[in-house]
GUFIPA-648840 format. One line per field, with one value per residue (C-alpha): x, y, z. Coordinates in steps of 0.02 Angstrom, whole numbers. Last residue first. Layout:
GUFIPA-648840
east <- (X ...)
north <- (Y ...)
up <- (Z ...)
END
This chain:
GUFIPA-648840
east <- (8464 8462 8291 8244 8294 8198 8043 8057 8080 7911 7823 7859 7791 7624 7618 7645 7499 7537 7487 7337 7298 7347 7447 7534 7571 7648 7756 7810 7836 7949 8078 8055 8110 8262 8317 8318 8406 8542 8560 8574 8423 8421 8266 8181 8017 7952 8083 8214 8092 7980 8131 8222 8067 8037 8210 8213 8067 7875 7777 7698 7664 7719 7646 7746 7638 7622 7522 7338 7277 7289 7429 7529 7515 7640 7604 7618 7679 7792 7959 7915 7934 8126 8245 8117 7981 8078 8122 7940 7880 7992 7964 7768 7703 7659 7510 7506 7335 7295 7198 7087 7078 7164 7070 6982 7075 7033 6841 6762 6608 6409 6310 6299 6357 6488 6584 6533 6653 6771 6805 6810 6947 7029 7016 7076 7261 7187 7163 7100 7225 7235 7339 7315 7444 7333 7369 7436 7331 7161 7184 7211 7025 6937 6977 6954 6805 6729 6632 6453 6388 6368 6157 6136 6270 6427 6596 6662 6642 6534 6566 6511 6637 6655 6775 6733 6872 6878 7013 6891 6762 6901 6929 6755 6749 6877 6811 6660 6741 6680 6556 6377 6497 6413 6466 6419 6509 6495 6505 6521 6433 6514 6391 6443 6643 6584 6469 6563 6699 6594 6529 6691 6797 6651 6640 6847 6829 6679 6499 6371 6346 6173 6143 6295 6241 6323 6274 6274 6311 6277 6099 6028 5880 6001 6117 5983 5912 6103 6114 5957 5981 6139 6056 5932 6053 6172 6019 6009 6104 6244 6139 6041 5975 6036 6058 6056 6162 6083 6168 6029 5970 5786 5770 5880 5770 5630 5723 5792 5627 5532 5686 5702 5490 5479 5629 5560 5382 5475 5557 5382 5318 5279 5381 5475 5431 5424 5553 5641 5660 5689 5866 5832 5786 5736 5853 5861 6016 6006 6129 6122 6024 5917 5790 5636 5724 5740 5557 5531 5633 5507 5368 5430 5461 5622 5629 5743 5912 5982 6161 6265 6419 6574 6634 6519 6413 6334 6152 6129 6175 6031 5924 5964 5933 5743 5698 5762 5689 5497 5483 5540 5532 5707 5801 5972 6138 6237 6418 6502 6695 6757 6887 6913 6871 6708 6681 6701 6593 6456 6462 6454 6283 6240 6287 6173 6020 6030 6092 5989 6072 5967 5959 6104 5975 6100 6249 6129 6092 6212 6356 6331 6506 6537 6728 6781 6901 7023 7133 7285 7316 7502 7458 7314 7427 7576 7527 7534 7378 7312 7424 7344 7271 7169)
north <- (2715 2718 2630 2769 2917 2812 2802 3004 3052 2942 2998 3181 3179 3084 3243 3362 3273 3154 3173 3052 2873 2812 2661 2780 2917 2770 2709 2890 2956 2792 2832 3012 2988 2873 3002 3136 3057 3012 3182 3248 3335 3513 3511 3686 3593 3723 3787 3634 3516 3556 3621 3447 3348 3470 3430 3264 3257 3241 3147 3029 3149 3301 3452 3638 3762 3965 4065 4153 4331 4359 4436 4351 4199 4262 4286 4148 4016 3852 3919 4102 4030 4033 3890 3825 3818 3721 3583 3593 3565 3435 3338 3341 3391 3590 3712 3866 3850 3714 3819 3899 4067 4104 3982 3864 3697 3677 3674 3826 3764 3837 3864 4045 4123 4010 4009 4216 4223 4114 4209 4386 4297 4224 4389 4517 4545 4586 4764 4858 4974 4882 4938 4839 4708 4606 4426 4489 4622 4600 4406 4429 4556 4455 4279 4347 4423 4264 4270 4206 4047 3869 3876 4048 4135 4134 4162 4154 4340 4392 4488 4609 4700 4897 4957 4859 4885 4728 4662 4706 4587 4445 4448 4435 4300 4218 4229 4165 4029 3889 3815 3871 4011 4170 4313 4512 4609 4824 4921 5095 5185 5209 5138 5032 5043 4984 4862 4777 4768 4681 4552 4507 4507 4372 4288 4242 4214 4081 4134 4036 4073 4067 4244 4334 4489 4636 4778 4948 5096 5283 5286 5443 5397 5410 5292 5161 5200 5158 5003 4939 4984 4889 4748 4727 4719 4596 4492 4426 4262 4344 4484 4373 4505 4674 4776 4984 5023 5198 5317 5424 5600 5576 5627 5514 5374 5409 5410 5256 5180 5274 5212 5036 4991 5095 4967 4811 4872 4863 4710 4609 4548 4377 4418 4279 4165 4309 4420 4299 4193 4342 4389 4576 4530 4698 4759 4903 4935 5091 5195 5314 5226 5302 5175 5272 5283 5104 5071 5211 5137 4969 5081 5153 4969 4900 4792 4842 4801 4932 5015 5080 5197 5125 5248 5166 5266 5130 5238 5151 4977 5006 5067 4901 4797 4879 4828 4645 4642 4674 4750 4630 4811 4845 4726 4709 4758 4799 4873 4982 5024 4887 4955 4788 4878 4908 4737 4695 4812 4743 4564 4626 4714 4564 4457 4553 4536 4364 4271 4168 4037 3886 3927 4047 4215 4284 4299 4380 4527 4536 4460 4590 4647 4809 4817 4951 4950 5110 5104 5239 5180 5147 5031 4970 4921 4846 4676 4689 4600 4772 4847 4733 4863 4784)
up <- (7370 7158 7187 7326 7190 7063 7174 7241 7043 6989 7138 7101 6922 6985 7107 6965 6850 6713 6528 6496 6424 6603 6554 6418 6535 6627 6529 6460 6614 6673 6507 6551 6719 6658 6533 6640 6787 6667 6618 6785 6843 6939 7064 7088 7093 6942 6844 6870 6880 6715 6613 6662 6593 6451 6379 6399 6282 6305 6186 6315 6443 6517 6503 6472 6494 6445 6520 6480 6483 6301 6258 6413 6300 6177 5993 5860 5959 5887 5851 5942 6108 6067 6167 6284 6118 6019 6158 6199 6011 5968 6155 6117 6262 6247 6303 6238 6157 6269 6401 6240 6235 6062 5958 6056 6114 6281 6249 6341 6409 6359 6503 6452 6613 6643 6463 6478 6639 6563 6412 6484 6587 6442 6339 6473 6413 6235 6307 6134 6047 5888 5749 5598 5563 5448 5532 5703 5742 5643 5688 5867 5858 5744 5875 6007 5973 5888 5727 5765 5816 5740 5778 5850 5930 6061 5949 6123 6142 6011 5837 5703 5615 5564 5445 5250 5129 5054 5172 5310 5216 5207 5380 5428 5311 5407 5579 5528 5436 5506 5381 5517 5584 5569 5490 5533 5416 5438 5291 5279 5127 4959 4868 4705 4762 4924 4877 4733 4865 4993 4869 4780 4961 5033 4897 4918 5109 5083 5138 5171 5362 5371 5393 5306 5363 5273 5420 5306 5392 5449 5374 5301 5201 5067 5141 5152 4976 4903 5010 4955 4780 4794 4891 4734 4606 4705 4735 4904 4984 5083 5133 5240 5350 5281 5442 5425 5553 5636 5736 5820 5811 5829 5623 5605 5680 5582 5419 5436 5487 5326 5211 5287 5279 5095 5032 5085 5016 4858 4863 4909 5045 5143 5249 5287 5140 4996 5080 5169 4983 4887 4988 5093 5265 5398 5526 5590 5713 5844 5913 6063 6166 6292 6338 6279 6112 6094 6121 5992 5879 5884 5870 5689 5626 5516 5669 5812 5898 6015 6014 6154 6103 6191 6340 6462 6573 6673 6650 6463 6544 6658 6531 6449 6579 6624 6417 6441 6604 6539 6368 6205 6115 6186 6092 6161 6213 6043 6107 6004 5998 6090 6221 6320 6479 6392 6337 6516 6584 6465 6514 6679 6653 6566 6706 6833 6732 6718 6561 6448 6323 6254 6091 6059 6041 6194 6084 5949 6077 6233 6141 6005 5991 5858 5842 5735 5582 5593 5442 5449 5266 5291 5422 5350 5179 5315 5285 5094 5028 5008 4864 4747 4620 4520)
END
């Protein structure tokens, strides 16, 4: 096997283009208990377009009503991104999508035996026929077509390969490989995707779920194997444990795989906060890439290191994702952090003795309060110390 793909510069050298497909407005809204207002959908679509995502999956037209109306309104916003609607492998669904004016459709049908037998209650041959007929109809209407192999990760590989070949012959532009219940691991993902690409030669989109906490890792493994599209949602919103997170995948591609990215990552924190409020799903402080603690440093060793050179404890700069570095003062702080905090934020130059004394009092109060200290509390400690010194 040629292991050149493991080189960090492999993607750059090959001129690989990875396409981001965001499904926050479809799969993200399918999160139990989440409903976006129509105005919120338009705002999210606008944010995604400003970030520069290649395709936005905006919803399910056959639902009708306000769902269909919001899709039409997004189509009419004049966004640069391709606008995709989700459909079953049913011609009447695709007709509803056409009525909305989208330029792309996802045609979804299950490929695993457990789904075919228990959900669809049909046969493999019927699945192939339904999919093929739907794809041909959509292509006859001039649409871009993604064929979604639902539960692909639990499908028989010989049948999945046959499914992909028939989809390609019917005119499909790509295959969406769905890890519907999130049971993949990166090694298995790589093997499955490489097998499909070698056998079929069709563009593959990774669509991974996070049930075992590996959605982003599996998405990147699929890219390593040759997939050129990756489905994501803002904040990793999605059914059960969620989908691969847009912010994690893009920064992973940029910083870990060295893929040349043109997306505006400086919007990440702002967009994350907006979707967190709109979805009613609070943004954890430790959320990778965009959590408020990602660039917060309290430990004395870490604080000292990052003040000397941020790269000692930061993989990328906070400004890249719309955040700011925070020096947090508490039990684990060191004197370097204390002096930096007072000098740069309060305009007070501490002596070595003052820094040591204030640090000792800071640690004691932090233990008593079981948290880091607020600015006013630090200033109280400083003022009390100065009064004692006369």
